[in-house]
C-alpha positions in Angstrom: 28.6 2.1 -6.2 28.4 2.2 -2.4 25.0 3.3 -1.0 23.9 4.0 2.5 20.2 3.8 3.4 19.1 5.5 6.7 16.1 3.7 8.0 15.1 0.0 7.7 11.4 0.4 7.6 9.3 -0.7 4.6 10.8 1.7 2.1 14.4 1.6 3.4 14.6 -2.1 3.6 13.0 -2.8 0.2 15.0 -0.1 -1.5 18.4 -1.1 0.0 17.9 -4.7 -0.7 16.9 -4.1 -4.3 19.8 -1.7 -4.9 22.1 -4.5 -3.7 20.3 -6.9 -6.0 21.5 -4.6 -8.9 25.1 -5.2 -7.8 25.7 -2.2 -5.6 27.3 -2.3 -2.1 24.6 -1.3 0.3 24.7 -0.6 4.1 21.3 -0.1 5.8 21.5 1.7 9.1 18.9 2.0 11.9 18.9 3.1 15.5 16.7 0.1 16.5 19.4 -2.3 17.6 16.8 -5.1 18.0 15.7 -4.7 14.4 19.3 -4.7 13.1 20.1 -7.8 15.1 17.1 -9.5 13.7 18.1 -8.6 10.1 21.6 -9.8 10.6 20.1 -13.1 11.8 17.7 -13.3 8.8 14.5 -12.2 10.6 12.3 -9.8 8.6 10.7 -6.9 10.5 7.9 -6.8 7.9 6.1 -9.3 5.8 6.7 -8.7 2.1 6.8 -11.5 -0.5 10.3 -12.3 -1.9 12.0 -9.8 0.4 13.4 -12.4 2.8 15.0 -14.3 -0.1 16.6 -11.2 -1.5 18.0 -10.1 1.8 19.4 -13.6 2.5 21.1 -13.8 -0.9 22.6 -10.3 -1.0 23.7 -10.5 2.6 25.5 -13.8 1.9 27.2 -12.3 -1.1 28.5 -9.3 0.9 26.6 -6.7 -1.1 24.1 -6.0 1.7 24.9 -5.2 5.4 23.1 -3.8 8.4 24.4 -1.7 11.2 23.5 0.8 13.9 26.7 2.8 13.3 25.8 5.8 11.0 29.4 6.8 10.4 30.3 3.3 9.4 27.3 3.1 7.0 28.0 6.4 5.2 31.8 6.1 5.0 32.7 6.1 1.3 29.1 6.2 0.2 28.4 8.0 -3.1 24.7 8.2 -2.4 23.0 8.3 1.0 19.2 7.7 1.1 17.0 9.1 3.9 14.2 6.6 4.2 12.9 7.2 7.7 9.2 7.4 8.7 7.1 10.5 8.2 4.0 9.6 10.3 1.0 11.9 10.4 0.9 14.2 13.4 -2.2 13.6 15.5 -2.9 17.2 16.1 -2.6 18.5 12.5 -2.7 15.6 10.1 0.4 16.7 8.2 3.6 14.7 8.0 5.9 14.6 11.0 9.3 15.4 9.5 11.4 15.3 12.7 13.0 12.0 11.8 14.0 13.3 8.3 15.5 16.5 9.8 17.3 14.5 12.5 18.8 12.2 9.9 20.0 15.3 7.9 21.6 16.8 11.0 23.4 13.6 11.9 24.6 13.0 8.3 26.0 16.5 7.8 29.4 16.0 9.5 29.8 12.4 8.3 29.3 12.5 4.5 32.2 12.8 2.2 32.6 15.6 -0.3 30.4 15.2 -3.5 28.0 12.9 -1.7 24.4 13.0 -3.0 21.9 12.9 -0.2 18.5 11.6 -1.5 15.2 11.9 0.4 13.4 8.7 -0.3 10.8 9.2 2.4 7.4 10.6 1.4 7.6 14.3 2.3 5.8 17.6 1.6 6.9 20.1 -1.0 10.0 22.0 0.2 11.4 19.4 2.6 14.5 19.0 0.4 15.1 22.7 0.7 15.2 22.4 4.5 17.5 19.3 4.3 19.8 21.4 2.1 19.9 24.2 4.7 20.6 21.7 7.5 23.5 20.1 5.8 24.7 23.4 4.4 25.0 24.8 7.9 27.9 22.3 8.4 29.3 21.8 5.0 30.5 24.2 2.3 28.0 24.9 -0.5 28.7 22.9 -3.7 30.4 20.0 -1.9 27.2 18.0 -1.6 23.8 17.6 -3.3 20.3 17.0 -2.0 17.8 15.2 -4.3 14.3 13.7 -4.2 13.6 10.2 -5.4 10.1 9.2 -4.4 9.1 5.6 -4.1 6.1 4.1 -5.8 6.0 0.7 -4.0 2.8 -1.2 -3.5 2.8 -3.4 -0.4 2.6 -7.1 -1.4 4.4 -6.5 -4.7 7.1 -4.0 -3.6 10.0 -6.1 -4.8 8.7 -6.4 -8.3 7.7 -2.7 -8.3 11.2 -1.7 -7.4 13.1 -4.1 -9.7 10.8 -3.4 -12.7 9.4 0.2 -12.1 7.0 1.8 -14.5 8.9 5.0 -14.0 11.7 6.6 -12.0 11.3 10.2 -10.8 14.4 12.1 -9.9 14.1 15.6 -8.4 17.5 17.5 -8.6 18.9 21.0 -8.5 22.4 20.2 -9.9 24.0 18.1 -12.6 26.0 16.0 -10.3 23.0 14.6 -8.5 21.2 14.0 -11.8 24.1 12.0 -13.4 24.7 9.9 -10.3 21.1 8.9 -9.8 20.7 8.1 -13.5 23.8 5.9 -13.2 22.3 4.3 -10.1 19.2 3.3 -11.9 21.1 2.2 -15.0 19.9 -1.5 -14.7 16.2 -0.9 -15.1 16.8 1.9 -17.6 19.0 -0.4 -19.8 17.2 -3.7 -19.4 13.6 -2.5 -19.4 13.8 1.0 -21.0 12.1 2.4 -17.9 11.0 6.0 -18.3 13.1 8.4 -16.2 11.6 11.8 -15.4 14.1 14.4 -14.2 12.4 17.4 -12.5 13.0 20.1 -10.0 13.2 18.8 -6.5 9.9 20.3 -5.4 8.1 18.8 -8.4 9.3 15.3 -7.5 8.1 15.8 -3.9 4.7 16.8 -5.2 4.4 13.9 -7.7 4.4 11.3 -5.0 1.5 13.0 -3.1 -0.4 13.8 -6.2 -0.2 10.2 -7.5 -1.5 8.7 -4.2 -4.3 11.3 -4.0 -5.4 10.5 -7.5 -5.5 6.8 -6.9 -7.3 7.3 -3.6 -9.9 9.4 -5.5 -10.3 6.7 -8.1 -11.0 4.1 -5.4 -13.5 6.3 -3.6 -15.2 7.1 -6.9 -15.9 3.4 -7.7 -17.0 2.8 -4.1 -19.6 5.5 -4.3 -20.8 4.1 -7.6 -21.1 0.7 -6.0 -23.6 2.2 -3.6 -25.6 3.5 -6.5 -25.4 0.1 -8.3 -27.0 -1.6 -5.3 -29.9 0.9 -5.4 -30.6 0.7 -9.2 -29.9 -3.0 -9.8 -26.6 -2.7 -11.6 -23.3 -4.6 -11.2 -20.3 -2.5 -10.2 -17.8 -5.1 -11.6 -19.4 -4.7 -15.0 -19.6 -1.0 -14.6 -15.9 -0.8 -13.7 -14.9 -2.9 -16.7 -17.1 -0.8 -18.9 -15.5 2.5 -17.9 -12.0 1.0 -17.4 -11.8 -0.2 -21.0 -11.6 3.4 -21.9 -7.9 3.9 -22.3 -8.1 7.4 -20.8 -9.4 5.8 -17.6 -7.9 2.3 -17.2 -9.1 -0.6 -15.1 -6.7 -0.3 -12.2 -8.0 0.9 -8.8 -11.6 0.4 -10.0 -12.3 -2.4 -7.6 -15.1 -1.6 -5.1 -14.6 -2.5 -1.5 -14.8 -1.3 2.1 -12.5 1.7 1.6 -8.8 2.3 1.2 -6.3 2.0 4.0 -2.6 1.3 4.5 0.5 3.4 5.2 0.2 5.7 2.1 -3.2 6.8 0.9 -4.7 8.0 4.3 -1.4 9.7 5.3 -0.5 11.2 2.0 -4.0 12.6 1.2 -4.0 14.4 4.6 -0.5 15.7 4.1 -1.3 17.0 0.7 -4.4 18.8 2.0 -2.3 20.4 4.7 0.3 21.5 2.2 -2.4 23.0 0.1 -4.0 24.8 3.0 -0.6 26.3 4.0 -0.3 27.8 0.6 -3.9 29.0 0.4 -5.1 26.5 -2.2 -8.3 24.5 -2.0 -8.2 20.8 -3.1 -11.9 20.1 -2.8 -11.8 16.8 -4.6 -9.2 15.5 -2.3 -11.1 16.8 0.7 -14.2 15.0 -0.3 -12.2 11.8 -1.0 -10.9 11.7 2.5 -14.3 12.4 4.0 -16.1 9.9 1.8 -13.5 7.1 2.6 -13.9 7.5 6.3 -17.7 7.5 6.1 -17.5 4.3 4.0 -15.5 2.4 6.6 -18.2 3.2 9.2 -21.0 2.4 6.7 -19.6 -1.2 6.2 -20.5 -2.0 9.8 -24.1 -1.0 9.0 -24.1 -3.2 6.0 -23.1 -6.2 8.1 -25.8 -5.3 10.7 -28.5 -5.0 7.9 -27.6 -8.5 6.7 -28.2 -9.7 10.3 -31.5 -7.9 10.8 -29.9 -4.9 12.5 -29.8 -6.6 15.9 -26.4 -8.2 16.5 -26.3 -8.2 20.3 -24.8 -11.5 21.3 -24.2 -12.8 17.7 -20.9 -14.2 16.7 -19.4 -12.7 13.5 -16.5 -14.3 11.7 -14.1 -11.8 10.1 -12.0 -13.0 7.1 -9.0 -10.8 6.5 -7.7 -8.1 8.8 -4.8 -6.3 6.9 -5.7 -3.4 4.6 -4.8 -5.5 1.6 -3.5 -9.1 0.8 0.2 -10.1 0.9 1.1 -7.7 3.7 0.9 -7.7 7.5 0.2 -3.9 7.6 -2.8 -2.9 9.8 -2.4 0.8 9.4 -5.8 2.4 8.7 -7.1 -1.0 7.8 -10.9 -0.9 7.1 -11.3 -4.0 9.4 -10.5 -1.9 12.5 -13.4 0.6 12.5 -15.7 -2.1 11.2 -14.9 -4.5 14.0 -15.0 -1.8 16.7 -18.4 -0.7 15.5 -19.8 -4.2 15.5 -18.5 -4.7 19.1 -20.2 -1.5 20.2 -23.5 -3.0 19.1 -22.9 -6.2 21.0 -21.3 -8.4 18.3 -18.8 -11.1 19.3 -15.9 -11.1 16.9 -13.7 -14.0 15.7 -11.1 -13.2 13.1 -8.8 -14.9 10.7 -5.9 -13.5 8.7 -2.9 -15.4 7.2 -0.2 -13.1 8.5 -1.8 -10.1 10.1 -3.0 -11.5 13.5 0.1 -10.4 15.4 -0.2 -6.8 14.4 -4.0 -6.8 14.6 -3.8 -8.0 18.2 -1.9 -4.8 19.1 -4.8 -2.7 18.0 -8.0 -4.7 18.5 -9.4 -5.9 21.9 -11.8 -8.7 22.8 -11.3 -10.5 19.5 -10.9 -14.2 19.3 -8.1 -14.7 16.7 -8.0 -17.9 14.7 -5.3 -19.6 12.6 -7.8 -21.4 10.4 -10.7 -19.9 8.5 -13.0 -22.9 9.2 -12.3 -22.7 12.9 -13.0 -19.0 12.7 -16.4 -19.7 11.2 -17.4 -22.4 13.8 -20.8 -21.4 15.3 -20.7 -18.0 13.6 -23.9 -16.2 12.6 -22.2 -14.5 9.7 -18.9 -14.5 7.8 -17.6 -11.1 6.6 -14.9 -11.0 3.9 -12.8 -7.8 4.4 -9.4 -8.7 2.8 -9.3 -10.8 -0.4 -6.3 -13.1 0.5 -5.9 -16.1 -1.8 -6.5 -18.4 1.1 -9.8 -16.7 1.7 -10.9 -16.6 -1.9 -10.4 -20.3 -2.1 -12.4 -21.2 1.0 -14.6 -24.2 0.4 -18.1 -22.8 0.9 -19.6 -26.2 1.6 -17.3 -26.7 4.6 -17.8 -23.1 5.6 -21.6 -23.5 5.7 -21.4 -26.7 7.7 -19.5 -24.9 10.5 -21.7 -21.8 10.7 -24.8 -21.4 12.9 -26.4 -19.1 10.3 -25.3 -19.3 6.6 -24.9 -15.5 6.1 -22.0 -14.3 3.9 -21.2 -10.6 3.7 -18.6 -10.3 0.9 -17.1 -6.8 1.1 -14.5 -7.7 -1.6 -16.7 -9.6 -4.0 -14.3 -12.5 -3.6 -17.0 -15.2 -4.2 -19.6 -15.8 -6.9 -22.8 -14.8 -5.1 -24.9 -17.1 -7.3 -22.8 -20.1 -6.3 -23.0 -19.2 -2.7 -26.7 -18.8 -2.8 -27.2 -22.1 -4.5 -25.3 -23.7 -1.6 -27.8 -22.1 0.8 -26.1 -18.9 1.8 -27.8 -15.5 2.2 -25.4 -13.2 0.5 -24.7 -9.5 0.7 -22.1 -8.1 -1.7 -20.7 -4.7 -2.8 -22.3 -3.0 -5.7 -24.3 -5.9 -6.9 -28.1 -6.3 -7.2 -29.8 -8.8 -4.8 -31.0 -12.1 -6.0 -29.6 -15.0 -8.1 -28.1 -14.4 -11.5 -30.1 -15.5 -14.6 -28.5 -17.8 -17.2 -27.7 -14.8 -19.5 -26.1 -13.0 -16.6 -24.0 -16.0 -15.8 -22.9 -16.2 -19.4 -22.1 -12.5 -19.5 -20.1 -12.7 -16.2 -17.9 -15.5 -17.6 -17.4 -13.6 -20.8 -16.5 -10.4 -18.9 -14.0 -12.3 -16.7 -12.3 -13.4 -19.9 -12.4 -9.8 -21.2 -10.8 -8.6 -18.0 -7.9 -11.1 -18.4 -7.5 -10.1 -22.1 -7.5 -6.5 -21.2 -4.8 -7.0 -18.6 -2.6 -8.8 -21.1 -3.3 -6.1 -23.7 -2.3 -3.4 -21.1 1.0 -5.1 -20.5 1.7 -5.5 -24.2 0.9 -1.8 -24.6 3.3 -0.9 -21.9 6.1 -2.9 -23.6 5.2 -1.1 -26.9 5.5 2.3 -25.3 8.9 1.4 -23.9 10.1 0.2 -27.3 8.9 3.5 -28.8 10.9 5.5 -26.3 14.1 3.7 -27.1 
C-alpha cells in the first residue's frame, strides 16, 4: 500500500518509517527543505534509538522516501496521514490547529478518489469534522474519508511502541476508512494479536488526550505522596511497589521525580482542559494535576537549596541530565529548565551534562557551562543534582565523582543511586520520597528483595499481556 505522511516531526518520521518497515511504500513530505535534505543524506532531525537504522534500511530498499513536493507525495496514495505539529497557543493554552487545517486545504485538490485522510496529530475533539468540511469544500462527498488514528509513542522507545503496539485506535465514520486502516495495521494484528479498537472519530480523538491526562495524574499522585513519605519516614519506592502490585493500579508511571515534562503531557493536559471549558465541563482532577506539576518543578530548586544550607550565592552546582527523560534530546517542558533558572536567580553557578541534549538545551538556557563528560561537570562543584536518569548517569563511579567535587553533596531527584552506598562513601545525600539517614541491615535486605520483586512483577506483567492477547484470538 502506498502511504503519504505530511510532516516529518517526531510522530510523522517514526510513523512513516515504521509503516515502511511493514512493507508499505511511504513518502514523507515536509516544507522544511533543510530537514528533507538532511533525511535524504541520512541525518536525523531528532534523537530516537533505532530510528536512524530503520530510516537507512527502508530508504535503501526504496520503500521510504522524502520530498518537499506534496503533489508528488500523495500521488497514488491510498492513505494520507496528517502528522504536523499542534503546539499550545501561548495566549490560551489550547492546541494550535493551523498546521492541520493548512495541510487539509493543500491536500484537498491533490488526493485521488477514495483516499483516506487520517489525522495522526494529537488534536482536540471535533478536529476531524473540520478537516472533513475543508476537504469537502473541494471534493464531492463520498469520494474521500477522514479518520483519526492517534499515536501512543513514548520518546526513547517509540520504534518499539509503533512496531509492537499495545493497542491500535481507529476513529472512523465510514466502512471504507475502517477496512483500509485495519488492512494497514495487518502486520501487528496478525503477528502479535494487537487489540484494535474501532470507534467514532470524536471518541478516538478524545482517547489520546484522556490517556495522557490519566498518566500525568498518576505521576503527580506519586510525586505528592513522595513529599509525604519524606515527612513521615516512609520510602516512596516501596510505597509505589506496594500499591502498584494491585492489578487495578499497576506499577507503571509510579516513579517519583521532579515532575513530568516533554512534548505530550503538558500540552495535552492543557488542551483537554480547554476543550472541557469550551463545553462547560469541569475537569478538576486534571486542573489540579497541572497546577501541582508546575509547583513541583519550582519546589525542586528549593530542595537543592535546602541541601546546600539555603545560601547558594557563588556556589557551583553540577546538573546531571537536561532532557525531560532519558533516550531523547527533547527539552520541551523539561523539569531541568525551571530548576536551573531558579538556582541562577539565587546566585548559583551552573554546569550541566547530558549525553545528547546539550545542543537543544543551549537554545533555551543561558549562562550554563555545558560539559561533555560527567566527571568534568562535577569538577569543583559544591553539589551534584541528578535530574534525568540516563544510563550513563546511573552508572557514574561515585568514588571518582566525590574526588572531583569541592563538597560531596548529592541531590538525587530520580533516586538513581543507592543512598546508603553514597553515604558510606562520604556523600551527604538528598533523595525523593525517602527518609533521611542510612538504611539498617533489615532495610538493605528488604530493598534487595523488593528490587527482585519489581523485576518479577515486570516479567509477570509481560506474561499476562501475552495471555490476554492469546485469549482474544
